[in-house]
C-alpha positions as CSV (number, residue, x, y, z in Angstrom):
1,M,6.5,-7.8,-8.1
2,S,3.5,-6.0,-6.6
3,L,4.4,-3.7,-3.7
4,S,2.2,-1.0,-2.3
5,I,2.5,2.3,-0.4
6,G,-0.3,3.5,1.8
7,I,-1.0,7.3,1.8
8,V,-2.0,8.2,5.4
9,G,-2.4,11.4,7.4
10,L,-4.9,13.5,9.3
11,P,-8.1,14.6,7.4
12,N,-7.7,17.7,5.1
13,V,-3.9,17.5,4.7
14,G,-4.0,16.7,0.9
15,K,-3.9,12.9,0.8
16,S,-6.6,12.5,-1.9
17,T,-5.3,15.5,-3.9
18,L,-1.9,13.9,-3.9
19,F,-3.4,10.6,-4.9
20,N,-5.2,12.2,-7.8
21,A,-1.9,13.8,-8.9
22,L,-0.1,10.5,-8.6
23,T,-2.5,8.3,-10.4
24,K,-4.3,10.8,-12.7
25,K,-7.5,9.2,-11.4
26,S,-10.3,11.1,-9.6
27,V,-11.3,10.2,-6.1
28,P,-13.3,12.5,-3.7
29,A,-11.2,15.2,-2.2
30,D,-13.8,17.4,-0.5
31,N,-13.2,19.6,2.5
32,Y,-14.5,17.4,5.3
33,P,-13.2,14.4,7.3
34,F,-13.8,10.8,6.2
35,C,-14.6,11.8,2.6
36,T,-12.7,8.7,1.4
37,I,-14.0,5.7,3.3
38,D,-13.0,2.8,1.0
39,P,-9.3,2.9,0.0
40,S,-8.6,3.8,-3.6
41,V,-5.8,2.0,-5.4
42,G,-3.7,3.4,-8.2
43,I,-0.9,1.8,-10.2
44,V,1.8,4.5,-10.7
45,P,4.6,4.3,-13.2
46,V,8.1,5.0,-11.9
47,P,9.7,7.9,-13.8
48,D,12.7,6.6,-15.8
49,D,14.3,8.6,-18.6
50,R,16.3,5.5,-19.7
51,L,13.3,3.7,-21.2
52,E,12.6,6.2,-23.9
53,K,16.2,6.3,-25.0
54,L,16.5,2.5,-25.1
55,A,13.2,2.2,-27.0
56,T,14.6,4.6,-29.6
57,L,17.8,2.6,-29.8
58,S,15.8,-0.6,-30.4
59,N,12.9,0.8,-32.4
60,S,10.6,-0.8,-29.7
61,K,6.9,-0.9,-30.4
62,K,6.0,-0.2,-26.8
63,I,7.5,0.9,-23.5
64,I,6.5,-0.7,-20.2
65,P,7.7,1.1,-17.0
66,A,8.2,-0.2,-13.5
67,V,5.2,0.6,-11.3
68,I,4.3,1.1,-7.6
69,E,0.9,0.7,-6.1
70,F,-0.4,3.6,-4.1
71,V,-3.3,3.2,-1.7
72,D,-5.3,6.3,-0.7
73,I,-6.4,5.6,2.9
74,A,-9.0,7.9,4.6
75,G,-7.8,10.3,7.3
76,L,-6.9,9.0,10.8
77,V,-7.9,10.9,13.9
78,K,-7.1,10.7,17.6
79,G,-8.5,7.5,18.9
80,A,-8.3,5.6,15.7
81,S,-6.6,2.7,17.5
82,E,-9.8,2.5,19.7
83,G,-12.1,2.6,16.7
84,E,-12.7,6.4,16.5
85,G,-13.5,7.7,13.1
86,L,-13.8,4.3,11.5
87,G,-10.2,3.9,12.8
88,N,-10.1,0.1,12.9
89,Q,-11.1,-0.2,9.3
90,F,-8.5,2.3,8.2
91,L,-5.7,0.7,10.3
92,S,-6.5,-2.6,8.6
93,H,-5.9,-1.1,5.2
94,I,-2.5,0.3,6.3
95,R,-1.5,-3.2,7.5
96,E,-2.0,-4.5,4.0
97,T,0.6,-2.1,2.5
98,D,4.3,-2.6,2.4
99,A,5.3,1.0,3.3
100,I,3.7,4.3,4.5
101,A,3.7,7.7,2.9
102,E,2.6,10.0,5.7
103,V,1.3,13.3,4.4
104,V,1.9,16.3,6.6
105,R,0.4,19.7,5.9
106,I,2.9,22.6,6.1
107,Y,0.8,25.5,4.8
108,E,-1.8,27.9,6.2
109,N,-5.2,28.2,4.5
110,S,-8.2,29.6,6.3
111,D,-10.5,28.2,3.6
112,L,-9.3,24.6,4.3
113,I,-10.1,23.7,7.9
114,H,-7.4,21.6,9.8
115,V,-9.0,19.0,12.0
116,E,-6.9,20.2,14.9
117,G,-7.6,23.9,14.3
118,T,-4.0,25.0,13.7
119,I,-1.0,24.1,11.6
120,D,1.6,22.2,13.6
121,P,3.4,19.5,11.5
122,L,5.2,17.9,14.4
123,R,2.0,17.6,16.4
124,D,0.3,16.0,13.5
125,I,3.1,13.5,13.1
126,D,2.9,12.7,16.8
127,I,-0.9,12.1,16.5
128,I,-0.6,9.7,13.5
129,N,2.4,7.8,14.8
130,M,0.9,7.4,18.3
131,E,-2.2,5.9,16.8
132,L,-0.1,3.4,14.8
133,I,2.0,2.7,17.9
134,L,-1.2,2.1,20.0
135,A,-2.5,-0.3,17.4
136,D,0.8,-2.2,17.5
137,M,0.7,-2.3,21.3
138,Q,-2.7,-4.1,21.0
139,T,-1.3,-6.6,18.5
140,V,1.8,-7.3,20.7
141,D,-0.4,-7.7,23.9
142,K,-2.7,-10.2,22.1
143,R,0.2,-12.3,20.9
144,S,1.8,-12.3,24.3
145,Q,-1.4,-13.7,25.8
146,T,-1.6,-16.6,23.3
147,I,2.1,-17.6,23.3
148,G,2.3,-18.8,26.9
149,R,1.4,-22.4,26.2
150,D,4.1,-22.8,23.5
151,V,6.6,-21.2,25.9
152,K,5.8,-23.6,28.7
153,R,6.3,-26.7,26.5
154,G,9.7,-25.4,25.6
155,D,9.2,-24.4,21.9
156,K,12.4,-22.6,21.0
157,D,10.8,-20.2,18.5
158,A,8.1,-19.3,21.0
159,I,10.7,-18.6,23.7
160,K,12.6,-16.3,21.3
161,L,9.4,-14.6,20.2
162,Q,8.4,-13.9,23.8
163,G,11.7,-12.1,24.3
164,L,11.1,-10.0,21.2
165,L,7.5,-9.3,22.3
166,D,8.9,-8.0,25.6
167,Q,11.4,-5.8,23.7
168,L,8.7,-4.4,21.5
169,K,6.4,-3.7,24.5
170,I,9.1,-1.6,26.1
171,A,9.8,0.4,22.9
172,L,6.2,1.0,22.0
173,N,5.3,2.1,25.5
174,E,8.1,4.6,25.2
175,G,6.4,6.0,22.1
176,K,9.0,4.5,19.7
177,L,8.2,3.1,16.2
178,A,9.1,-0.5,15.9
179,N,11.1,0.2,12.8
180,L,13.6,2.1,14.9
181,L,14.6,-1.2,16.6
182,L,17.4,-3.3,15.2
183,F,16.5,-7.0,14.4
184,N,18.5,-9.7,12.7
185,E,17.1,-11.9,9.9
186,E,16.0,-14.6,12.3
187,E,14.2,-12.1,14.6
188,L,12.5,-10.5,11.7
189,R,11.3,-13.9,10.6
190,L,9.7,-14.5,14.0
191,I,7.9,-11.2,14.2
192,R,6.8,-11.0,10.6
193,D,3.5,-12.6,11.2
194,L,2.6,-9.9,13.7
195,H,2.1,-7.5,10.7
196,L,3.1,-4.5,12.9
197,I,2.3,-1.2,11.3
198,T,5.2,0.7,12.7
199,M,7.7,-1.9,11.3
200,K,6.9,-0.6,7.9
201,P,9.2,2.0,6.4
202,I,7.8,5.5,6.5
203,L,8.3,8.3,4.0
204,Y,7.1,11.7,5.2
205,V,5.4,13.8,2.5
206,L,5.4,17.5,3.3
207,N,2.5,19.1,1.5
208,K,3.0,22.8,0.8
209,Q,0.7,25.1,-1.1
210,S,2.0,27.9,-3.4
211,G,0.1,31.1,-3.5
212,G,-1.1,30.9,0.1
213,K,0.6,31.7,3.4
214,N,3.2,28.9,3.5
215,L,5.6,27.9,6.2
216,D,8.1,28.6,3.5
217,E,6.3,31.9,2.8
218,M,8.8,33.2,0.2
219,N,8.6,29.9,-1.7
220,L,12.1,29.1,-0.6
221,P,13.4,25.6,-1.1
222,A,12.9,23.2,1.8
223,G,15.5,23.7,4.5
224,E,15.8,27.5,3.9
225,A,12.3,28.3,5.3
226,G,12.3,30.8,8.2
227,D,9.3,29.5,10.1
228,D,10.2,27.8,13.4
229,R,7.7,25.0,12.9
230,F,9.4,24.1,9.7
231,K,12.9,24.3,11.2
232,K,11.9,22.0,14.1
233,L,10.3,19.6,11.6
234,I,13.5,19.3,9.5
235,A,15.6,19.0,12.7
236,Y,13.3,16.1,13.8
237,F,13.8,14.3,10.5
238,N,17.5,14.8,10.6
239,E,17.8,13.6,14.2
240,H,16.0,10.3,13.5
241,K,17.3,9.9,9.9
242,F,13.7,9.9,8.6
243,H,13.1,10.2,4.9
244,Y,11.0,13.0,3.5
245,V,10.0,14.8,0.3
246,V,8.3,18.2,-0.3
247,V,5.3,18.3,-2.6
248,D,2.8,20.9,-3.7
249,A,-0.1,18.4,-4.1
250,K,-2.5,21.1,-5.4
251,I,-0.2,22.2,-8.2
252,E,0.7,18.6,-9.1
253,D,-3.0,17.7,-9.3
254,E,-3.6,20.7,-11.6
255,L,-0.8,19.6,-13.9
256,K,-2.0,16.0,-14.2
257,E,-3.8,16.7,-17.5
258,F,-0.7,18.2,-19.2
259,V,2.1,16.4,-20.8
260,G,5.6,17.1,-22.2
261,V,6.6,20.7,-23.0
262,E,3.2,22.0,-22.2
263,R,3.4,20.5,-18.7
264,D,6.8,22.0,-18.1
265,E,5.6,25.4,-19.2
266,M,2.6,25.2,-17.0
267,R,4.7,24.1,-14.1
268,N,6.9,27.1,-14.4
269,E,4.0,29.5,-14.7
270,L,2.6,28.0,-11.4
271,G,5.9,28.5,-9.7
272,A,6.7,24.7,-9.2
273,H,10.2,24.3,-10.8
274,D,10.5,20.5,-10.2
275,S,8.1,17.6,-9.9
276,G,7.5,16.8,-6.3
277,V,5.4,13.8,-7.4
278,D,8.3,12.3,-9.4
279,S,10.5,12.7,-6.3
280,L,7.9,11.1,-4.2
281,I,7.5,8.1,-6.5
282,K,11.3,7.6,-6.8
283,A,11.7,8.0,-3.0
284,G,9.0,5.4,-2.4
285,Y,10.6,3.0,-4.8
286,D,13.9,3.4,-2.9
287,L,12.2,3.2,0.5
288,L,10.9,-0.3,-0.5
289,G,14.5,-1.4,-1.3
290,L,13.7,-1.7,-5.0
291,Q,15.8,-1.3,-8.1
292,T,15.3,-1.7,-11.9
293,Y,16.9,-3.8,-14.6
294,L,16.0,-3.3,-18.2
295,T,15.2,-5.4,-21.3
296,T,15.0,-4.0,-24.8
297,G,14.1,-5.2,-28.3
298,E,11.8,-4.6,-31.2
299,M,8.7,-5.8,-29.4
300,E,9.2,-3.7,-26.2
301,T,11.6,-1.9,-23.9
302,R,10.7,-2.7,-20.3
303,A,11.8,-1.9,-16.7
304,W,11.6,-4.9,-14.3
305,T,11.4,-4.4,-10.5
306,I,13.6,-6.4,-8.2
307,K,14.8,-6.2,-4.6
308,K,18.3,-4.7,-4.2
309,G,20.8,-7.5,-3.8
310,S,19.0,-9.9,-6.1
311,T,21.0,-12.5,-8.0
312,A,20.7,-13.0,-11.7
313,P,18.4,-16.1,-11.3
314,M,16.2,-14.1,-8.9
315,A,16.0,-11.3,-11.3
316,A,15.0,-13.7,-14.1
317,S,12.2,-15.1,-12.1
318,V,10.2,-11.8,-12.2
319,I,9.9,-12.4,-16.0
320,H,8.7,-16.0,-15.4
321,T,9.0,-18.2,-12.3
322,D,10.5,-21.0,-14.4
323,F,13.4,-18.8,-15.4
324,K,15.0,-19.1,-11.9
325,D,15.4,-22.9,-12.2
326,K,16.2,-23.0,-15.9
327,F,18.7,-20.1,-15.7
328,I,22.0,-20.8,-17.5
329,R,23.6,-17.4,-17.8
330,A,22.9,-13.8,-18.4
331,E,24.3,-11.4,-21.0
332,I,24.6,-8.0,-19.5
333,V,25.6,-4.5,-20.5
334,A,25.3,-1.4,-18.5
335,Y,22.7,1.1,-19.8
336,E,25.2,3.9,-20.2
337,D,27.6,1.6,-22.2
338,L,24.8,0.3,-24.5
339,L,23.6,3.8,-25.2
340,R,27.2,5.0,-25.9
341,V,28.1,2.2,-28.4
342,G,24.6,2.0,-30.0
343,S,23.8,-1.7,-30.2
344,F,24.3,-5.1,-28.6
345,A,26.6,-6.2,-31.4
346,E,28.8,-3.2,-30.9
347,A,28.7,-3.7,-27.1
348,K,30.0,-7.3,-27.7
349,A,32.7,-6.1,-30.2
350,Q,33.9,-3.5,-27.7
351,G,34.0,-5.9,-24.8
352,V,31.3,-4.1,-22.7
353,L,28.8,-6.9,-23.0
354,R,29.7,-9.6,-20.5
355,T,28.4,-13.0,-19.5
356,E,27.4,-13.5,-15.9
357,G,26.4,-16.6,-13.9
358,K,24.1,-17.5,-11.0
359,E,26.1,-15.6,-8.4
360,Y,26.0,-12.3,-10.1
361,I,24.3,-9.5,-8.2
362,V,22.2,-7.4,-10.6
363,K,22.8,-3.7,-10.6
364,D,20.3,-0.9,-11.2
365,G,20.3,-0.1,-14.9
366,D,21.7,-3.4,-16.2
367,V,20.3,-4.3,-19.6
368,I,20.0,-8.0,-19.6
369,E,19.2,-10.9,-21.9
370,F,18.7,-14.2,-20.0
371,K,19.8,-17.5,-21.5
372,I,17.7,-20.5,-20.3
């Protein structure tokens, strides 16, 4: 299952630095707008402590984690929806992703020029979101102009879609993101082909910078900062139930070459006591409605990505498409139970290994062996 998250934001807010930290790859991150013209793509492993423990239990030769694709998209500016700053090209890249990580700068640094001249997170969010809304308004208007013939001949789907287009027009004109509207499954099917940008789930990534004059000047945890701009930002997220994480992209980028204990020691020296990048990856995974089931054996221990709510046959199909039709049953043990008892044989002996059929809804952390 290949799902992607587009990293977007204004120029000079730390998008490419964050991307470097995420992927351990180098892309340009210079101090000027439009440095990154073509999107860079990185495949990022999802942090999961369970894999190492299962691999030890099974003496696995290799470990294969779940992954998410992150796409570094060049900075948007005012007028992007009208083509400003190569805006149309960048907007097309966003359309191709499944979700958006919107990077918002929350630190002061006179050496790193902000494209708007000052640091104001809510203003920056308004600028980006408005460009996405304006792009969607163009899409909705174009579809409204072409659907008339189908509506006149009484096509039921076209008539329903016209009503949805009118609903979207009103919301977008009011400056609302399309993902704030409630649609049922049938309505979502009808509007899916519009590929609306603001229908995508958005994760706001608050990029701070230790050692400079931060909005959280005393390096207090998010939510305890005294700066009014930060307080208003958090209030805005809480009001709309938006998801956000706080990351120090610069420190995370500096730590990318270190591993294990050395990485932890360096992190503490730099004053970053937890991994904002790991939190971002996990939050992105959850934002996409994903979860993980596990397989383990001598050859490999592996995390498999599925949509939440997937049945056992649907989960089996990510290993091989034929497994869905050939599915007979699944032998399942919870990760915690397997680790506690020490083996599949002991799990069976203690009654924690169970057999499930086609209707079973797979849970995160299930360790599964499919029978076909």
